[in-house]
N, C-alpha and C positions, 0 to 999 in steps of 0.2 A: 159664748158663742164660740163657735170653731166653722171655720169654712176651707173646704177642701178646692184645690182646685187638680185637674187632672183625673179625674174619682172615677172616669171611664176607663181609664188605662189598664194596663197589667198592674200596676202597682197600684193607682190611686182606688183601681176601684176592692182588691185585697186589703185598703185600708178603711173606707169607708166600710166594709162588711164585717170586718171585727171593730169599729166602731157600736155600730148597729146591734152588733151580739151582745156590745155591754151596755147597751141600753145609753149610749152618749150619743146626744142630740148633735147633730152640724148640717152646714147650709154646703152644698157643691153645687160650684160654676159650669154650668153645662152650655153649650151652643146651639143646642135645639131641643125640642121635643123629644124627637126621636132618641140623642144621644140620653135625654133624660130618662127614656125608657127603661134602659137597663138597670135602674135605682130604682126601680120601682116597687121591687120585693122589700125595700130595705126601709121601714117606719120610722123610722126616728132619722134620716136623711132626707133633706128637704133641697130639690133642684131647684137653684133659681138659674135664670137666663141672664145670659152674658157672654164676652168673648176680652178677649186678654187684649182686642187692639183696641176693645170700646171704651174709652176713659168711663166715660159715666157708668156706662154698667158695670163696669169693676167696682165703682166707687158705691154704687148703690149694693152691689153684692156685700160689700164690707161692712156696713153700717151694723153695729153695735157684736161686732165680731172681735172677740177680746186676744185669738188664738188664731194662726194661721197654717197653709200645706202649701209649700210652693211646689209644684211639678207641673212642668211643659214638655211639650215634643221636642225635643234635639231638632230644632229645623234652624233655619240661618233666621229666625225671629227668636229665637229661645232668650238670647243676651237680653234685648231689648223690652223682650215685654215682660221680660223678668224684673230688668231694673225699674219700668213702669210700675211695676204690682208694689214692687217694695218700696217706692216714695208714696204713691196711692193710700197703703195699709200703714205708711208714716201718719198721710195725715187723716188719715180714718182713726189713729187712737188705737190702735193696734198693738198690744204688749208682745207678743212671741207672734215668731215664724218656724215654722219646722220647714226646712228646705233640704229636699232630696237633691244632693250630687252624686261626687263618684271621686274612687279612690284615687290620691294624686293629682289631686285640682290644682293646679299652678298655672300661674299668667305665662309662665316661660312655654309651659309645654308644648312639644310640637303638637298635638292632636287640641283640634279646637272643641272638643266637649269638654274637654278638662281645663280649657283658659276659659270658658265663657263661665262655667262654673265657680272657679276663682273670684271673676271680676264680682259675679253677683254675694259671693261668701262675705268679699271685701265691703259691696255697700250693704251689706245688712248689717254688719258690725260697724262702718261710718253712721247707721241710722241711729244710733243709741237704745233700740227693738232688740228685746233679749233674743235669742237662737237657737237653736239645734241643727246641726248639720248631718244631715244620713250620709256617709261616704262610703258609696256602693259598689262592689265588684261586678263582673259580668253575672246578669240572673241565670239559675239553672232552667226558667223557666224560658229561654233564650233559646233551648236545642228542639223543641219543639217547630220549630221555621224548620229544622231540616227532615221532617215528617215525612214528606214526600218521597227525597233521594230515599228514606231510611227504608222507606215500604215499596218501593220502586227498582231501586239499586242496592240496597244494601251498605250504603255508604253515606257518609258525611262528608260535605267540602269546604276547606277552611283556609286562609292563607297566615296559617300556623304553625309550626314546626313542631318539636317537642317539647316546646317552654308549658311549664304548669301554671292554670290560674285558678285561684282561690274561688269558685262559682259560689252564691250565694241564692237560695230558697226567697223566691217574691216574699211568703209567708212569713218569713224573720227579719224582712225588710218591715212588711206592715207592723207588725208586734210590738218595734221597734220605735216605730211611728206613732205609735198609736199612746205609747208609756211620754215620749216626749210632747203630745199632743193635751196631755191629761192630769199630768203631773210638774213640779216646779223645780224636780231633781235634776234637768237635766238641759237646764239653762245654760246658756253660753259653753257648752261644750259640742265636740266634734267625736264622730263614732266611724271609723272603719270599719263596715258591715264586708264582712267574708264569709265561706264556709268555711269548715273545721277541716277540710285539708283541701290543695292545691294539685289537680291533673290534667293532665295531657290531654291531647286531642283524641289521641291514636286511646289512650283511658278510659274518656268517655266512651267513645265508638265501642269499647270493649265491654263495660257495665252496661251500654241500651242492649249489647245483643245478647246477653244474658239475664236483662231483664226481661225480652221480648223474645226469646227462645230461639235467635237466629244470627249466623254472623253479619257484624256490622263493622267496617271499616270508612278507618278517616282517611280520603285523599285530600293530599298536599295540593293547593291553587297558586298560581304566582300572583300578588295582589290585583295585576290589571287586569286577570282571568278572571278576577273576582266580579270587580269594578264592572267592567263589562256584563258578567251576569245577571248583578242588581238594576244594572242599568234597565236590562232588556226588558224585567223583571216592573219597570217603570219605578223605581228604588226616584226619590228627588237626588239630583245630582247635589245639593250638598250634601245631604246626608248619606249621602256613599261613600265619600273620599271622606266624611268622617268616619263611618265605619272602618273603611280603610285605615286610616292613619290608628283604629281604636284596636285591630288588629297587629298592628305593626308593633302597640305597645306592648299588649299582649307575648308577642312573639319575642321581644328583648327580654322576656322573663320579671317585666316591672308589677303584673296583675299577680306573682306569686305569695306575696306575702299572707298570712296566716294572723288573724286579729281575734280575740274572747269579746271583743263589746256585743256581741248579740246577746252572748250566756250573760254579761257582767250587767245589760240591761232587762234582762226579763228572764234571769232567773234559768232558764233553759238551754242546753245547749244549741248549736247552730245544728238546722235539719243536715247529713250526709247527702250527697249524689242518691246515693242509695237510695236512701228514704224516701228524696223526689221521686226517684222512678216507680218506687211500690206502690205510687199514688199517682204518676201518672205515662204509666205504660202503657196503658188501653190507647192512649190517642197516640202514641208511634206503632204502633201493630195495625 
């Protein structure tokens, strides 16, 4: 049996849908009946109530589980939640953990997200369970967060200059995850998951404009400007500061590398941003 965490989020829901399409049964840890409703149309996905901060509910969800997919929100609780989950999985006799991580995870990184991913990766290795680490780059689907300024102003705003980023489509991440969850050939392997090209935000804006039939431009923001905007929209301070660190990481050109791991695992080329826009442009119009 497979247990999914994060199954109602951007990546996790794609993983759940793909498992369901393949007829693979899995349990999904959800915090409420309302969250479980999102999975209602997936007949092979079984919601189980639980909370990563509630050890008893996690232990109950892990009963009979052989493989677990570990994905949480990047909050100030993420590291401790994931470390507790790893310990609980070990105690429950889980064989394999597929952990969703980030390209360049490193305990010495100035980016808090990269540090906590590296800490949890190390704990999983030390546990003796087998693992697959899915180290993803910036999601193409994150561009949908710009839909209101695109619609209203014809602009995307970000604290990044001309540094390119090799964005990856969440659907490709899900295909790699499902391969790792349903087979053993990916045991004890780490994959860097990127798209097939690295694009600057100006190039992303240009491609978005061509896809929706109007001119779109990227406007450079200072990091503090971006921080104040995010806080004004009630983003948590810890997460806001982490995203500013992430964008500084992108701006240094550290997320421009292109990996062929999506194709190596799935046998299919990673989706390009043009392909992504062909499927999602209506959401940006």
